[in-house]
N, C-alpha and C positions, 0 to 999 in steps of 0.2 A: 526654860529648858527647850520648849518647842521652837522658840525664836532662834535659839542657838543652833539647833539641828537644821532649821530652814536656811540659816546663814551658811553653814557648812555645805549643805546641799547646793546652794547657789554658787559657791566658790569652786567646788570640785570639778564640774564639767569643763571650765576654761583651762584648767590645769592639765587635762588629759588631751593629748594630741592624737586625734583620729588619723589613721593612715600611717603612722610611724611615730616613734618616740624620739625625744630629744637625745636620749642616751645613745640610740642607734646612730643618729646624725653625728654626735660627738665622736663616737667610736670610729665611724667611717672617716671623718676628718683626721683623727689621730693616726689611723692606718695609712692614709695617703701621705701624711707628713712623715711618718716613719719610713715608708717606702722611698720617698724623695731623699731623706737623709741618708738612707742606706745606699742609694744610687750615687749620691755625691761622694760618700766614703769610698765606694767601689771605684769611682773614676780616679780619685786621688791615689789610692793604694795601687791600683793596676797601672797607673800612668797612661790611661787610655780613656777615651770618651765612653760614657755610659748613659743610658736613657731609661726613663720610666714612661711607659706608653699606656694611655687610657683609652678604653672603648666605652663611650657614653651610652651606647645602645645596649650593650651586654652588661653594663654596670660592673666593670672589672678593670684591673690594671695589672701590669707585669713589669718586672725589671729586666734589663738586658742581661743575658746569661742565665736567666731563670725561665723555664718553660711553663711553669704552673701559674695561671692567673689568680689574682686575689680578688675576691668578691666584695662589692660595696652594697650598702643597704638598697633593697629592691624598691622601696617607697621613695627614695631620694631622687630629686632631679639633679643631674650632674652637668656641669659646664666646664669647659677648658678654654683658657685664653693663653696662647703661646705664640712663639715666632711662626710666621707663615711657612717657613721652611720645614717646620716640624709637624705640619698638618698632613696626615696621610690621606684621609678622606673625610666625608661629612661627619662620621661618627668616631674617628680615631685620630688622636694627636699625641705628641710626646713632649717631654721636657728633657733636654739634654744637659749633662754636666761634663765639664772639661777637667783635665788632669790638675789644673791649678785651683780647682774648687769653684770656679765661676760656672755660669750656666746660660742657657738661652732665656731664662726667666720665664715667669708665667704665673697663672692663677688657676686653681681648681676650686670650683664652687659646688658645695653640696647644700641642697635646700629641701625642706619639708614644710609645706604651707608657708607661713610668714617667716619662719626661722631659716637663716642662711649662715653658713660657715664658709670662710674663704681660707684656702691654704695657699699662701703666697710664697714665691721663690724669687729672691733678689737676683737679678742677672749678673751683677758685679761680684757679689760675695758668694752666691749660691745658698745663702742662709734661708731656712724654711721657717715660716711662722703661720700660726693659725689665728685668724681674726674672726671675731663674732660680731655680726651686725644685728642690732636690736630690731 
């Protein structure tokens, strides 16, 4: 019995992520992916370009036409890889979608400790996908 408790005690600390949870990270990635998909749909329906802009320092993003920013997990490290023409400044960048559904393409990375999730946008199709790196 004591050995079983010692084993459980030894296994629990590695499963607890100090500084942020895996659930928060996944929720943040899903939120970014949903925002990107909504922006793509907005571009197709309106037959006009639409952007999702990220501010990595403020840890938030907003969609064109919407004034209210959406927050991302405070503990997450956030990175954006996009077209050079979509970089506003050192902390702000956008991913643009066109009326045909295509985009400038890019990747939003959310990381907590060793865990990283990538939200990829295909430039040709505009399709959004969440990738988990072990």
